[in-house]
GUFIVEX-186566 format. One record per residue: x, y, z of N, C-alpha, C in turn. Coordinates in steps of 0.05 Angstrom, whole numbers, plus 5000, padded with zeros to 4 digits. Each point is the difference from the previous one (the first is absolute). Layout:
XYZXYZXYZ...
//
This chain:
502249745001498150335003501750214991498750194992501650284990500450085031501850124998500450185038498050165002498950204968497550165007496949855008499949784985497549835014500549935029502549925006500149955037499750205014500250284991500350185016496650135001498749944974498150094997497649865019500949705002498549805015500950075033501450115006501750015027498150235006500250254978498150215019496549935000500049874979496049845005500549925035501349835000499449865029500550175023502250114992499850245024498950265008497850004980497950275010498849825006499349775000498549805016500949975032502050044990501249875026501450245026500450264985500250225019499249975017498250035004498050075030501249795025499449855005501149775007503149945010501650254993502649855002500850295024500049805029500450205014502550045011501949824996502550045017501750024970503050145002501849964981501249724993499549785025501049764982497849834983497750085002497449904986500550204973501750235000500450124976502249924980502349905024501249854978498949644996498549935007499549784996497750004971499050254998497550014986500550194973502650115010500350124976502650074985501850045015503649955003501449774982499149755027500149834986499849944969497850014989498549944977501350234975500350305018501850034977502949984995500949935016502249854997500649744983498049865003499649694989499450114970498950164996499050114974503050184983501349955012503150104986501649735002498549814997501849724995502049895024500450165026501249925022497349825018502149715006498849935016500150005032497250065011500450195024498949755022501649855002500149665014502649974987501350134984503549835004501550215006502249905022500850205028503050064974500749864978502850114982498350224983497950064995498550194983499250275014498149905026499250255014500549935035500250145013500249915025498950205013498249925012498750135021500950045032499550315006500850145022503149924999502250164978502349924996501650185016502149845017501550125022502150214989500850235014501750084986501650235026502349955009501950135016500550234985499550205023500550264998502150165028502350024992501450175016499249755029500450175019499449865025496749845000498250124990497449844993499449834986499449675018500649854995497249834990500349774987496649934982498650235001500350224982498450044991498549964970497150004998499449794977497950224983500149874971498050204986498549834987497349984991497349844997501349804983502150044972499149834976503750144989501649775001502450034980499449854970500350114980499749764975504150064989500549705009501949924990500749974978502649924995500949794972503650005009501049654997502149955005500150155029498749915026500350105022500250225015499450294972500750285012497250054987499150205024497750194986500450184984498450074978499050224976497750125009497449865006498150225004499649935038500150235008498250005032497750145004497649895013498250054999497950075040499350234989499450085035497349984996498449935025496249994989498650105026498550184992498850165029496949924983497349975020497749995004498350084969498549854992499050124980498050175008500050264982500050315002501450065015502349935014501350165020501650184980501650195011501250304988502949805004500750154961502049964990503050145005499350305014501550245002502849895005501950094981502649965015502250025021498450075018500950075037498849645008498049834979499949725009501649764981502050154999502649814986501150025018501450015010501550025011501949785013499149734993500949785009501449974962498750044985500749934970502750254999499950195009503650234994501249885011500049875032502149825013500249684984498149934983501249674999500750104965500150234985500750044981502350004999501550175013502250035011502849775007498249815009502449785005499149774985498950024987499849774988500350064963501049784979499750064983497750024981497450035008498250124989499850244979499749984981499150234986497550155003497749885003497249984996498749985028498950215001498549965026496850045000498249905009497350054994498450075026498950135001497450145027497849924984498249865022497249994994497949885014497350045003498550005016497949794981501249804975498649844988498250034985499650264992499250104983501850234980501150195022500850134981503749975001501250014986502549884999501950224995502250085017501550264989502849915000501550034977502149855001503050244997502849975013501650085010502249854985501450264995502549844988502550375017502849894998501950214999501750164975498450134989500450104980501450255014498950175013501350215015502650015014500249815015503149965015500549765002502149864990500249644997499549955030500049735000497749915024499650105019498050184989499150205024496649974988497849925009497349974990498850254997498950084972498950294995497850075017499850125005496950225018497749904983500550134972497749924986499249724974497949864999499649774992501150064965502049834987499150024977497349874979498849915003498049865005497749955017496950094989498349875019498049854987499949785013497749804978496750005024498749964991497150005011498549754996499849835014498449694990497450104995498450225006497149954995500150234969502350124996499350284977503350014980500249684995502049994973499150044975503150064976498750004975503749764992500249914978500249884989503950115007499850194987501750135000501949985033497349995019502149955026500549705012498049804975500749685001503450014997499850184983502849914983502850035010499950305028502350025011499849895024497349905014500449765023501149784988500349944970500849664994502649954997501850245006502350044995501049935034498450045009499649805031500849784998498849784986499049764997502349855007500449735013501449874993501849924978497949974977500649924972501550294980499850185018501050274977501850185021500749985029500750205019502949884972501550225005502750154989500550285018502249975020500550295015499750204988502849994966500550194995497150144981498449854987497750044988498650135025499449885014499050065029500550375006502250074997500550255012500450174984499649894966499950174982497450114998498149754999496950135006499150155025501649975020500250135023499250274997503450124985501050234992497250124983499649884978498350244990497649885008498449895014497549975003500250275031501550035012500850235020499750174989501250084984500150334990497450054982498749774980497250034980497550135032500649775021497750065014500850375016502550044999500350265016499150164970499749994976499450284975497249965002499449725010497150034996498850055021500050115025498850075029501150354980502350024991500650254994497650204977499849764980497750114982497349995022499249815008497450015011500250375023501950035013499850235011499650204977501650054987500250154975496850104986499149674996497250094987497750145026500149965025499250065032500150294996502650114990500450175016502350134981501250114982501750074991501750225013502649875007501850125022501450394971501250085030501950234979500849904987502549715013501550064975499349854979497749875002500249874964498150114991498250235013498550204976503150114989501550155007501450134995502049894973500649795006501049754981498950044975497649855004497649984976500350334990499750185011498750234986503850134984500850035009503050014986500549804977499649795002499249804967498450174988498250215002497650104988500850294995500250165019500450305000502150054998501250134973503250135004500150295011498250055021500050315010500850005030499650235011500949955026498149915014498949815019498249955016499750235028497850104994499850275016498849785031499750155021498449825023496849954981499450154984496250024991500149844987503149964985498449754975501049725010501750045023499449745017498149885012498450225018497349955001498549914979500350074972496849914989501549694985502950005004500849764977499049745023500950125029499449845015497149784996498550285001496949894991500049764972501050234974500249764979501549774996502350025018500949704999497949735020499750055014498349925013496849954991498750084988498449954976500849914973502349964986500849904979501049805005501749955029500049665000497549865015497450095010498649774996498749994979499950284971498249944985501349744979503050105002502149754982498849745020500649945020499749625010496949974991497650254996497649914998499249894976501850164978499949954972501749814993502349865022500249714985499349855008497150025032498349825002498649994985499250204983497449974979500849854986502250024981501249974981499649615000501649865031500249795002497449835001497150125010497749924995498950024971501150134987498850004983501449784981502249935001501849714991498449775008499450085030498549735013497949964991498350154987497549994990499749814975502450064987500850034967500049654997498449874979501449755004502849944972502650055015501949994976500349684991498449905006499949794981497849924973498950225001497950124971500650214995501150054964500350214987497050125008497749914991498250054992498550255022500249955027499150085023501850335007499350264992501050225007498950125027501950245003498850135026497850125002499650144973496350074989498249855005500449775001497649775002499949965032501250085019499450005031497250135004498749885027498450185001499850305011502650075012501150284996503149995010501050254991503249954994500450085044501849815005500050065028500850155012502050284983499150315016498050105009498949954969496950165007498249875012500749785003496949745012501150125040503049905005500950115027498550275009499650254978500150185009495449975014499849924972497150064998498849815024501849805011498249925014500550055033503250135007500050165015497650235012499950104980497950255000497649905008498949774987497349895002501049975035501049825008501149895027499350205024501850194993500150275014497450165003498850054983497350194999497849815001499649775006498349815006498750015031502850005011499949935033501150205014498250165007501550165020501449965011502650055008502050005023502249654996499250024972501349674989501750164982503049985000501450094977501549744997499649944968501349794986503150144994502449895008502650014998500649954970502250104993501349844973500949785003501949885021500549775010497949884999497349955007497249855005499950014973500250174973498150034974502949794985502250045010502049794985500249755006499049995027499649705005497449864992498250144998497449924982500749944978501450234981500649884973502249744997500949995021502749825002497749764991498449975024497549695005499150004971499150224986498250044977502249804978502250095006501849894969500449745017501149935015499649755013498349744986496850145003498149714996499350184959500850134996500050044972499449774987501549804999498849654985498149795022498850185019498749775012497450065003499150334994497950135011499850214974497950134985499950244985500050165030502750204994501050235020497150225000498250034990497050195009499249915025500149665007499849965019499750055023503449954998500650195027500650235018498850045014499850255008500950105031500850214999500650145029498450155020499949935017498350145029501650105012500250255004501550055014498150145038501749755021497950185022502550105020499450105024500750125020502649805004499949815013503149865008501149844979498049984974502449844972498550074980501849914983498349994974499649824988497449785000498949784982500449924973500349844990499749934972498149724989498050014995498549845001499349924972497949754992500449944975497249974999499050264967497350154994498550085029501450185011499250285020498549805018500849745006498649805022501550035023499050075017501249995032499849675014498849884984499949675003502549904988500450194980503349874971502650115018500550045016502550095015502249924983501550194985503149764982502650135027499850165004501950155022499650215005501250065030499650305020503750124997500250254994501450145002500150165026501749945014500450215024503150105004499250234994502950184992499750215012497950065027500350294998501550035029501249745015500949965027502549964993501749995021503450035002501449754981497449795009500449714988498450024977501149894979497449964984500549714985497249915001499549694999498050004976499649784994496949944990498849724995498150024999497849805011499449874978500649685000499049864976498249825005498749934979497049955001499549674987503249904992499949784997500049705012498550095024498849895025498550105011498949755019497150155012500550275013499650195013500350205025501750144987502149924981501450214989502849975011503049994995501849975009501450265003501750105022502050295005503249914985500450164984503349944993500150335000502549955007501250375006501949964970501350305002501150014969502050215009500950034981503250185002499150294982499349904982500050204974497349844985498950144975498249904973500749864993503149884986500649884991500149655015499850075019498649705022497349904983497750154995497649944982500049764976503150034985499749884985500949765010500849905022501149715012498049895006497050235004498049805006497149944979501349994981499750114972498049645003501149765006498049755008498249995012500950155030497850075017497650134988500450214984497550284999499049784969500849914987498949834983497449805006501049855020498349795023498650115001499650235018497850125012498050074982501150074970497750024982498949744994501949804999498249704982498249945022501250055030497449795022498450174992499150305004497150124990498649914968501649894984499050004984499449605007500949885006499949755003496949975019498850245018497849865007498750265005496649935003498850274984499150225034500550174988500250245030497150155000499149995020497750125006500250414988498650064985500250314991499350105031502150214996499850235024499650314992498250095013498750254997502750204993501150174987501550204999500050295014
//
């Protein structure tokens, strides 16, 4: 079985078990050991995985770390576990810091069974970095995340390749964080840099103020245009030369604006965001080959944005919960619906099979018409 399938199965089991896991030991047994096993290491073979790995540090004897993955008798990966849901702040990684310094391991993992934070020593040799080079979320991962985690597996582990990947991942993560900050609120330095690429004159205080607003708007508009183009591409059948964009029910940009305007004016106090509209369009794109897209309708309410089949509230496809600090989607391919946390709109594409299954579930059985 492929690693992505094993992790998907583990995530599914974990979501059902997580509320019954009361101790750190239960976290290890139910979540961490299956994760290590998925990486190809035999958790019951002490030549591969050593639980309660003993490491003497100076005058401290008998210090232990939860797991050490070993090769040729030497530790290559150290794993420290916390209770599921527990805080993984770097201040709680003191044992990893100490053990990392006195062992030959170059990779350290701090986990609560759901989130896995990976560390190495990119900043100073033989001293564990304070910031992880990667974070893997068992309940919210994509294929590229699995490709990176696979580098830890028994079959693929190579310390030089791992360190090269760690270097790239660390700075990619930092760049993405910077872009996100500039997208939200461009800094003075960022605005100045961009402005100097466009404007040759002297940047007076008044111009700087004006450009700050324009850079912010341009950044948002640029990304929104890119998303619109992606949605347009998704809704066109690339395998059929006969299908033209003009034949679609409406151009995504125009339809998105129309849907948002209609929703925002029909219900007082309810504001349909651009993100909700884009999510709706992604769902429509996913379902284009499953059902006529004009049957897929959005209904926005105070607490979530609902997507229905035939505008019938007895036929929910999914609900977009984008207004809180933690974004998630409720999928209705199962009775009563199931919550799935997401990090970005891209995650909706990973739910395509479940979104289609929700429609197929409604189509398979008659549903009593509901009043609109």
